[in-house]
C-alpha positions in Angstrom: 0.0 0.0 -0.1 1.1 3.6 -0.7 2.0 5.9 2.4 0.0 9.2 2.5 1.3 12.3 4.4 -1.2 13.7 6.9 -1.7 16.6 4.8 -2.7 14.5 1.9 -5.1 12.8 4.0 -6.4 16.3 5.4 -6.9 17.6 1.9 -8.6 14.4 0.7 -11.2 14.2 3.6 -11.6 17.7 4.0 -10.9 19.5 0.7 -10.7 23.2 0.2 -12.4 25.3 -2.5 -14.5 22.5 -4.1 -17.3 23.7 -6.3 -18.1 26.2 -9.0 -17.2 29.8 -9.8 -20.2 30.8 -11.6 -18.5 34.0 -13.3 -15.2 32.5 -13.6 -12.8 34.3 -16.2 -10.2 31.5 -16.4 -11.2 28.0 -16.9 -8.9 25.0 -17.6 -10.0 21.4 -18.1 -7.6 18.3 -18.3 -7.7 14.7 -18.0 -10.2 12.2 -19.1 -13.0 10.7 -16.8 -13.2 7.7 -19.2 -9.7 6.8 -17.9 -9.8 7.6 -14.3 -8.7 11.2 -13.8 -10.2 14.6 -14.9 -9.9 18.0 -13.5 -11.7 21.4 -14.1 -10.1 24.4 -12.6 -12.0 27.8 -12.4 -10.4 31.1 -11.4 -11.6 34.3 -10.7 -8.9 37.0 -11.8 -8.9 40.7 -11.1 -8.2 42.2 -14.5 -6.9 45.5 -13.1 -4.1 43.6 -11.2 -3.9 40.1 -12.7 -4.4 38.8 -9.2 -6.3 35.5 -8.6 -8.8 36.2 -6.0 -10.8 33.1 -6.0 -10.1 29.4 -7.3 -12.3 26.4 -7.2 -12.1 23.0 -8.7 -14.2 20.0 -9.7 -12.2 16.7 -10.2 -12.9 13.1 -10.9 -10.0 10.8 -9.6 -8.2 9.1 -6.6 -7.5 10.7 -3.2 -4.4 12.1 -4.3 -6.0 13.9 -7.3 -8.6 15.5 -4.9 -5.8 16.5 -2.5 -3.5 18.0 -5.3 -6.3 20.0 -6.9 -7.4 21.4 -3.3 -3.8 22.1 -2.5 -3.3 24.0 -5.9 -6.3 26.1 -5.3 -4.8 27.1 -2.0 -1.3 28.0 -3.3 -2.4 30.1 -6.1 -5.1 32.3 -4.5 -3.7 35.9 -3.8 -1.0 35.4 -6.5 -0.8 37.1 -9.9 -1.2 34.8 -12.9 2.3 35.4 -13.6 3.4 34.2 -10.2 1.1 31.4 -10.3 2.6 30.1 -13.6 6.0 29.8 -11.7 4.6 27.0 -9.7 5.6 23.6 -10.6 4.1 20.2 -10.0 6.7 19.5 -7.4 5.5 22.6 -5.5 2.1 21.1 -5.3 3.5 17.7 -3.9 5.9 19.6 -1.5 2.8 21.4 -0.2 1.1 18.2 0.6 4.2 16.9 2.4 5.0 14.6 -0.6 3.3 12.2 -3.0 3.9 8.5 -3.6 5.9 8.2 -6.9 2.9 6.4 -8.5 0.6 9.4 -7.7 2.8 12.2 -9.1 0.6 12.3 -12.1 -2.0 14.0 -9.9 0.1 17.0 -9.0 1.2 17.3 -12.9 -2.6 17.2 -13.8 -2.9 20.4 -11.4 0.2 22.0 -13.1 -1.6 21.5 -16.5 -5.0 22.7 -15.5 -3.5 25.8 -14.1 -1.6 26.6 -17.5 -5.0 25.9 -19.5 -7.0 28.3 -17.1 -4.5 31.0 -17.3 -4.4 30.7 -21.2 -8.3 30.9 -21.3 -8.1 34.0 -18.9 -5.7 35.6 -21.5 -7.7 34.6 -24.5 -4.9 32.5 -25.7 -5.2 29.1 -27.5 -4.2 26.5 -25.0 -1.2 24.6 -26.7 -2.7 21.3 -25.7 -6.0 21.9 -27.5 -4.9 19.4 -30.0 -6.3 17.3 -32.8 -6.7 13.5 -31.8 -3.5 12.9 -34.1 -1.4 15.0 -32.2 -1.7 12.8 -29.0 1.0 10.5 -27.8 -1.3 8.6 -25.3 -4.9 8.8 -26.2 -6.2 6.9 -23.1 -4.9 9.9 -20.8 -4.7 12.8 -23.3 -0.8 13.1 -23.1 0.6 14.9 -26.1 4.3 15.8 -26.6 3.9 19.2 -25.1 2.6 17.9 -21.8 5.1 15.0 -21.8 8.1 17.4 -22.5 6.9 19.7 -19.7 6.9 16.8 -17.3 10.0 15.3 -18.4 12.0 18.8 -18.2 10.3 19.9 -14.9 11.0 16.6 -13.1 14.1 15.4 -15.0 12.3 12.0 -16.1 14.7 9.5 -17.6 12.6 6.3 -17.7 9.5 4.9 -18.9 8.5 4.0 -15.5 8.9 7.7 -14.3 6.8 8.8 -17.5 4.0 6.5 -16.6 3.9 7.6 -12.8 3.9 11.5 -13.6 1.7 11.5 -16.7 0.0 8.0 -17.0 1.0 7.7 -20.4 1.5 4.0 -21.4 -0.4 3.2 -18.1 -3.5 1.8 -19.7 -3.6 0.0 -23.2 0.3 0.6 -23.8 -0.2 0.8 -27.5 1.5 4.2 -27.6 4.6 2.8 -25.7 6.9 2.8 -28.6 5.9 6.5 -29.7 6.6 7.6 -25.9 9.7 6.0 -25.9 10.9 7.7 -28.9 9.6 11.2 -27.6 11.4 10.7 -24.2 14.6 9.7 -25.9 14.3 12.8 -28.2 13.4 15.2 -25.1 16.3 13.8 -22.9 18.8 14.1 -25.9 17.7 17.8 -26.2 18.3 18.3 -22.4 21.8 16.8 -22.9 22.8 19.0 -25.7 21.4 21.9 -23.5 23.7 20.9 -20.6 20.7 20.2 -18.2 21.0 16.4 -18.2 24.0 14.1 -17.9 24.4 12.0 -21.1 24.8 8.9 -18.8 21.4 9.5 -17.3 19.5 10.2 -20.7 16.9 7.5 -21.6 18.0 5.3 -24.6 15.5 2.8 -25.8 16.6 -0.6 -25.0 19.8 0.8 -23.0 20.1 0.6 -19.2 22.5 3.7 -18.0 24.3 2.6 -15.0 23.0 5.6 -13.2 19.4 4.7 -13.7 20.0 1.2 -12.6 21.4 2.6 -9.4 18.6 5.0 -9.0 15.9 2.1 -9.2 17.3 0.4 -6.0 14.6 2.0 -4.1 11.8 0.1 -5.9 11.7 -3.7 -5.0 10.3 -4.4 -8.5 13.4 -3.3 -10.2 16.1 -3.7 -7.5 19.3 -4.8 -9.2 20.3 -8.6 -9.3 23.5 -9.3 -7.2 24.3 -12.1 -9.7 26.8 -11.6 -12.6 25.4 -11.4 -16.0 26.3 -14.4 -18.1 28.3 -13.8 -21.3 25.7 -15.9 -23.4 22.8 -18.0 -22.3 21.6 -21.3 -23.8 17.8 -21.5 -24.3 17.4 -23.6 -21.2 19.5 -21.1 -19.2 17.5 -18.2 -20.6 14.1 -19.9 -19.3 15.6 -20.6 -15.9 16.9 -17.0 -15.5 13.4 -15.8 -16.3 11.8 -18.1 -14.0 14.3 -16.9 -11.2 13.6 -13.3 -12.0 9.7 -13.9 -11.8 10.2 -15.9 -8.6 12.0 -13.0 -7.0 9.4 -10.5 -8.1 6.3 -12.7 -7.2 6.3 -11.8 -3.5 6.1 -8.1 -4.4 3.2 -8.5 -6.8 1.4 -10.8 -4.3 1.8 -8.4 -1.6 -0.4 -5.8 -3.7 -2.9 -8.7 -4.7 -1.5 -9.7 -8.1 0.7 -12.3 -9.6 2.6 -13.1 -12.7 3.8 -16.4 -14.3 5.8 -17.5 -17.2 3.9 -18.7 -20.2 6.6 -18.8 -23.0 10.1 -17.5 -24.0 10.6 -16.9 -27.8 14.0 -15.1 -28.6 14.0 -11.8 -26.7 10.3 -12.0 -26.1 9.1 -13.2 -22.9 5.3 -14.1 -22.5 3.8 -13.8 -19.1 0.3 -13.9 -17.6 -0.8 -11.5 -15.2 -3.4 -12.3 -12.6 -5.3 -11.1 -9.5 -4.9 -7.1 -8.9 -2.4 -7.0 -12.0 -5.4 -7.7 -14.4 -6.7 -4.4 -15.7 -4.7 -2.3 -13.4 -4.0 1.1 -14.7 -0.4 0.8 -13.7 -0.2 -2.9 -15.3 2.3 -1.4 -18.0 4.5 -0.1 -15.2 4.7 -3.4 -13.6 5.5 -5.1 -16.9 8.2 -2.5 -17.7 9.7 -3.1 -14.1 9.8 -7.0 -15.0 11.1 -6.2 -18.4 14.0 -4.0 -17.1 14.8 -6.6 -14.2 15.0 -9.2 -16.9 17.2 -7.2 -19.3 19.6 -6.5 -16.4 19.7 -10.4 -15.8 20.1 -11.4 -19.2 22.4 -8.6 -20.3 20.4 -7.8 -23.4 17.1 -5.9 -24.2 14.0 -7.9 -23.5 10.2 -7.5 -24.5 7.9 -8.6 -21.8 4.3 -9.3 -23.4 1.2 -9.9 -21.3 -1.1 -12.7 -22.6 -4.7 -13.1 -21.7 -5.6 -15.7 -19.4 -6.3 -19.3 -20.8 -3.2 -18.7 -23.5 
């Protein structure tokens, strides 16, 4: 289970500024109710001073989404719109005493809604008012602009982090390849600008040492202490896969899920998810964690493919 700060609990059970501003002159809407999270932020801004005099919200989502939305309204009231735009999603999380990594997307949703509301107040075209074809992740309405802001603001360098901060790939995962390409491109630009170490940058199929070390805090992707064999036979590969799944199974079972090996075909590993892992919106993060762990053990890129029950 995730650990929540007392302030997250307070702002969830007793949210501030819930409701509608009938005469709002700045309104921003982000997310998609169909996929679990949506936020409508309403602002009342004094045109003479550009000061935000009132802020209210309506949200559909988890406790962290409600707490983050409530916290955002508390933070921005009294600020000018320019001052409000300097607020980051990390500021929202810090105000709440921190959020679990898996819930950081809630703070990003607040950050995006604020930008949309300010654009509406100023009569500007919100840059995320995109045509469907511009979306990277249709399930959660994530386009490259939103992805780039999340990556740059939070120094994201892995697909797991992208899913945690934006939910992109966390549903059907059909966008995974496109999101990987975008993350690689954005990280490369950050390296060229000198704001990211090249050793930390995401490269599809690669596992930079610094990112491997950073993942030690997650039991799903904790590094194996075993040396990586130079070359494995088919039998050795299957055994190695089974060993990794056996090591990860207690973690999955602790969350009410499970995973078992179905087949190994070259660099493709077919697995069956069960229990709470089935239809979980973060199932793709689980799969990516398994994939990363297997790649570390086998010493080469691996693609983990969930297969339906009965196959």
